Phi, psi and omega in degrees: 000132183266124174237115179053040177082358178249136185275116182282138177276155193280089184240019177132150184290330185291322177303311183300317178299314184297318183291322179294313180298320179293329178290345182275352181287133180295127171282123184287346188279140181255329177277172179299134190253154176266323183248128178300145182297333181292330176291317185288326177288317188285322180297316184294315190293313181298319181294320177303317177291329179270027166101001188263137183243001185210175185286329179297315183285333174298306176311310178300317180293323173294321185290318188299327187241029184303318186292329182286323177295325179302336183300327192247339194228154169269105188249035188289337178255019170086196181269132175307150176282173181289331176294320183289326171292322180297311178298322180288314176294342173277345187248348183286139182288125185297325182289329175285325174300314183292315178304315185291323178297321176293320180299324180296310180300333180285329178285334181270321185247137175262125168270111190293144176301129182097358182296141177273123177247110180269130169244136179199170190251162177205131170270126185268089181303330183285345182278353179293135183227107180289324188296321178262353179080022186269125183288152177298141178294133172232129192241146182241121181239161176241129182232130173276102198290341177274321180278339186057062184229139171277125187261348182149159178207149178237154188257132174238162179273342174209155178312320187293346182274008180301330183302315183277338181278329187294322178291330172296326178293315181300330179293325180285339189262157173257099184249007186295125182084000176269150171269110178274122173247137179219152171284174184310327173307324185262007173289084183222144182305318188289324182286317180302313180295330178289323180291314179298324189287330183276359175096002182255180181242151178249147167223099185250135178283137170256133177220197182295351173286352173234065193293327178291323182290321181294321179288323178294326175295308183309305182298324177296318183287330174296318176296318180284341176263008181254125184302148175280190176295329177271005171092003175275152179241152179294146181285123175227125175292141184225150174218138181235135179228157176209137184222154179229144179153155178052036171080021179213151176241136181225132172242145179229140174237135180241134169237142179229138178210139176294146178288125177287163178299327186276357180302114190321311190269008186300314181289333189283325188257093186305125173089000183298122184235337186207162179231157180209155178225148178241125178243126176235144174237114182245136175234120184228115177060041178079352186263125185250136180228143185243153179206140176248135180228142180241149179216158170236150174211159186268002170227146172276094184286141166309153196288335177292319175298320173305313183293321180292325182292315181296317184281325182293335177312318191274006166299332180296330177282326181278314183268345179242296182301302187296323177293322179296329177281319188273314185270332178244354175062046186292309189294341177273346180301128177251027173288129184217342187301132171057231179258006186303318184300314187290318182285325169297327179297318184294322176305305189296327183289314176297311185301315179300310181311303184301316180294326177285336180269357170278106192262350192285326176269123183272075186203171178283179183297313180304311182286329179293321182296317176303308184298319175299324175300319177289317194232102180299330176308326181287334178305318185291329176299319176294307180305320194241026170293137176276000000 
């Protein structure tokens, strides 16, 4: 298979698929080019897996492993300079770049029916540029909690724009049969309808941005949990859990109930089938705090699945956002020129997904990146881990 004049060695269909997908990205350069676009993209991707977080280190990584890259690329013009990496990643359209990366993830990984997909936003603090007036980049991403895969992300200018970004993200995703969880920012009628239209189910947290809905859920559970005149209670699924660790004790109670016909908000929310409440009690350093959380869902989930969905949502914070900051230094990254910040953010998320799915090395993400930097052969294990 010829890519940019170089014949790929036959080391597997997955390698060829990746190179083919990367070759579809439009080259933003208009003048005669020295380095094929596929070279810049493939070296950039591999170097991100191998511990590089900026364009200077990408160029240095390419030089250090030039013989290895020559197996897959036409390097007759050498390794691109850091300025070339910067110029190209600044000019590539983030939407197109993201679509190609998501296509590759779909080819390599199967998102199983019933998967929980958490959607949440993250601000890249280092992308703020006071000199040019550029706002910090905010991204809304989807995370498959079971597969630990970043399924896609879209860029917004501000956190408040998550409401308009989430429908765009949903258009990119295959969510049929999946349970989509979103925090209160995404608890919007239009978003719930979009999830249903795409063949998924929703589990949405309800807060003060939907005050009437929140009060209706509260009042409904109060009625259900209040004994009738003969002392009977309505049947409500309930689950209690308790945990100790990290200097705290936490108890949780989960309730799920079908939405009754007289529920005031039933007609407004398409597909609404059930409501849920989570009551948590936390004791830390002798101080007790209590919290109530309210939810709506398009399926009347068994209470254990409701509890799993509510808790799994925050896996996007622990397994994606936290890892991006700790293992990739995302918040500290000062890349800001053009589209470079958004495109590197896309690379980081896919690289993190692939590192998490590589199971042969029994170590954390940060050390896996170090290993990939030392041994480019390990990069292939990461890139094509199932």
